[in-house]
C-alpha positions as a LaTeX table, in Angstrom:
\begin{tabular}{lrrr}
\hline
Residue & $x$ (\AA) & $y$ (\AA) & $z$ (\AA) \\
\hline
Pro1 & 9.45 & 79.02 & $-14.19$ \\
Asp2 & 13.12 & 79.23 & $-13.11$ \\
Leu3 & 13.56 & 82.68 & $-14.64$ \\
Ile4 & 14.17 & 85.61 & $-12.28$ \\
Val5 & 13.13 & 88.90 & $-13.88$ \\
Met6 & 15.44 & 91.73 & $-12.85$ \\
Val7 & 13.49 & 94.96 & $-12.41$ \\
Leu8 & 14.30 & 98.51 & $-11.44$ \\
Ser9 & 13.20 & 98.75 & $-7.82$ \\
Ala10 & 10.21 & 100.92 & $-6.93$ \\
Thr11 & 9.16 & 101.44 & $-10.57$ \\
Ala12 & 6.26 & 100.47 & $-12.82$ \\
Gln13 & 8.48 & 97.64 & $-14.05$ \\
Glu14 & 8.50 & 96.13 & $-10.54$ \\
Ala15 & 4.75 & 96.65 & $-10.18$ \\
Ala16 & 4.15 & 94.79 & $-13.45$ \\
Ala17 & 6.34 & 91.84 & $-12.42$ \\
Arg18 & 4.55 & 91.66 & $-9.08$ \\
Ala19 & 1.11 & 91.84 & $-10.69$ \\
Leu20 & 2.01 & 88.99 & $-13.03$ \\
Gly21 & 3.23 & 86.88 & $-10.11$ \\
Cys22 & 6.73 & 86.67 & $-11.60$ \\
Thr23 & 9.76 & 85.73 & $-9.58$ \\
Tyr24 & 11.80 & 88.93 & $-9.62$ \\
Ala25 & 14.81 & 90.68 & $-8.18$ \\
Gly26 & 14.76 & 94.39 & $-7.40$ \\
Glu27 & 17.82 & 96.29 & $-8.58$ \\
Ile28 & 19.38 & 99.55 & $-7.44$ \\
Phe29 & 22.44 & 101.38 & $-8.75$ \\
Ala30 & 25.65 & 101.98 & $-6.82$ \\
Asp31 & 27.01 & 104.56 & $-9.20$ \\
Arg32 & 23.95 & 106.59 & $-10.16$ \\
Ala33 & 21.91 & 109.26 & $-8.41$ \\
Tyr34 & 18.13 & 109.01 & $-8.09$ \\
Thr35 & 15.27 & 111.47 & $-8.58$ \\
Asp36 & 12.27 & 111.65 & $-6.25$ \\
Asp37 & 10.26 & 109.31 & $-8.52$ \\
Ala38 & 12.87 & 106.51 & $-8.18$ \\
Thr39 & 14.26 & 107.04 & $-11.67$ \\
Leu40 & 17.89 & 107.73 & $-12.43$ \\
Val41 & 19.13 & 111.30 & $-12.75$ \\
Asp42 & 19.81 & 112.07 & $-16.40$ \\
Arg43 & 23.50 & 111.47 & $-17.15$ \\
Ser44 & 23.78 & 114.97 & $-18.65$ \\
Leu45 & 23.14 & 116.53 & $-15.23$ \\
Pro46 & 25.83 & 117.19 & $-12.62$ \\
Gly47 & 26.08 & 114.47 & $-9.97$ \\
Ala48 & 24.18 & 111.89 & $-12.02$ \\
Val49 & 27.11 & 109.48 & $-12.09$ \\
Ile50 & 28.91 & 108.70 & $-8.85$ \\
His51 & 32.66 & 108.19 & $-9.25$ \\
Asp52 & 33.74 & 108.20 & $-5.59$ \\
Pro53 & 34.11 & 104.59 & $-4.36$ \\
Glu54 & 33.73 & 105.50 & $-0.67$ \\
Leu55 & 30.54 & 107.45 & $-1.35$ \\
Ala56 & 29.12 & 104.60 & $-3.42$ \\
Gly57 & 29.85 & 102.05 & $-0.68$ \\
Ala58 & 28.31 & 104.21 & 2.03 \\
Arg59 & 25.20 & 104.90 & $-0.09$ \\
Met60 & 24.62 & 101.21 & $-0.72$ \\
Val61 & 24.88 & 100.37 & 2.98 \\
Glu62 & 22.44 & 103.16 & 3.82 \\
Met63 & 19.95 & 102.06 & 1.16 \\
Val64 & 20.17 & 98.34 & 1.89 \\
Lys65 & 19.80 & 98.89 & 5.64 \\
Ala66 & 16.85 & 101.25 & 5.06 \\
Gly67 & 15.21 & 99.00 & 2.45 \\
Ala68 & 14.77 & 102.15 & 0.43 \\
Ile69 & 16.13 & 104.17 & $-2.45$ \\
Ile70 & 17.46 & 107.42 & $-1.05$ \\
Thr71 & 17.24 & 110.24 & $-3.57$ \\
Gly72 & 19.39 & 113.31 & $-4.01$ \\
Ser73 & 16.86 & 115.33 & $-2.03$ \\
Gly74 & 16.94 & 112.81 & 0.82 \\
Lys75 & 13.55 & 111.27 & 0.06 \\
Arg76 & 13.29 & 107.58 & 1.01 \\
Ile77 & 11.34 & 105.35 & $-1.34$ \\
Asp78 & 10.60 & 101.85 & $-0.04$ \\
Ala79 & 12.24 & 99.40 & $-2.41$ \\
Ala80 & 12.95 & 95.71 & $-2.89$ \\
Ile81 & 16.75 & 95.67 & $-2.93$ \\
Asp82 & 18.02 & 92.32 & $-4.09$ \\
Thr83 & 20.81 & 93.22 & $-6.48$ \\
Ile84 & 23.12 & 96.17 & $-7.02$ \\
Cys85 & 24.13 & 97.30 & $-10.50$ \\
Leu86 & 27.43 & 98.94 & $-11.24$ \\
His87 & 28.32 & 100.30 & $-14.67$ \\
Gly88 & 31.68 & 99.09 & $-15.89$ \\
Asp89 & 32.26 & 102.06 & $-18.21$ \\
Thr90 & 33.58 & 104.47 & $-15.58$ \\
Pro91 & 37.22 & 104.85 & $-14.52$ \\
Thr92 & 36.51 & 103.89 & $-10.89$ \\
Ala93 & 34.18 & 100.95 & $-11.55$ \\
Val94 & 36.47 & 98.31 & $-10.05$ \\
Gln95 & 37.14 & 100.44 & $-6.97$ \\
Ile96 & 33.42 & 101.10 & $-6.54$ \\
Ala97 & 32.68 & 97.36 & $-6.72$ \\
Gln98 & 35.32 & 96.69 & $-4.08$ \\
Ser99 & 34.07 & 99.51 & $-1.86$ \\
Val100 & 30.43 & 98.42 & $-2.08$ \\
Arg101 & 31.20 & 94.82 & $-1.16$ \\
Thr102 & 33.59 & 95.79 & 1.64 \\
Ala103 & 31.14 & 98.35 & 3.06 \\
Leu104 & 28.20 & 95.92 & 2.96 \\
Glu105 & 30.16 & 93.15 & 4.64 \\
Ala106 & 31.50 & 95.57 & 7.29 \\
Ala107 & 27.88 & 96.54 & 8.00 \\
Asp108 & 26.97 & 92.85 & 8.51 \\
Val109 & 25.04 & 92.64 & 5.24 \\
Thr110 & 25.37 & 89.15 & 3.76 \\
Val111 & 26.31 & 89.17 & 0.09 \\
Thr112 & 25.02 & 85.97 & $-1.48$ \\
Gln113 & 23.23 & 84.47 & $-4.47$ \\
Phe114 & 19.60 & 85.54 & $-4.64$ \\
Asp115 & 16.80 & 83.12 & $-5.45$ \\
Gly116 & 14.20 & 85.77 & $-6.28$ \\
Arg117 & 10.97 & 86.92 & $-4.73$ \\
Thr118 & 7.49 & 86.29 & $-6.09$ \\
Gly119 & 5.05 & 89.11 & $-6.55$ \\
Thr120 & 1.35 & 89.02 & $-5.90$ \\
\hline
\end{tabular}
């Protein structure tokens, strides 16, 4: 009962966790681009991976404030945003992490431990 299931926000995975009444956390990605169905752009495509720390920080502020995933086309998809994933296998990962936290705090977004939300 203390388990928090981390799900990809605005996906079938989130819908399943909600339907089961699980405590869950919705996750978005700081360093990846999104398609209009809330999935990640295939890594083989240009622009799929975001390497610019300033861009990543600004995107996360925009998405968190909007409560939505914002896709490459500009579509806004309502999303539970409780945690932000950052891949550590890129050369600018540390700088992106620093930029995201700094940008969120500068935008008066509190960065804190999350206790989960329960779906119904």
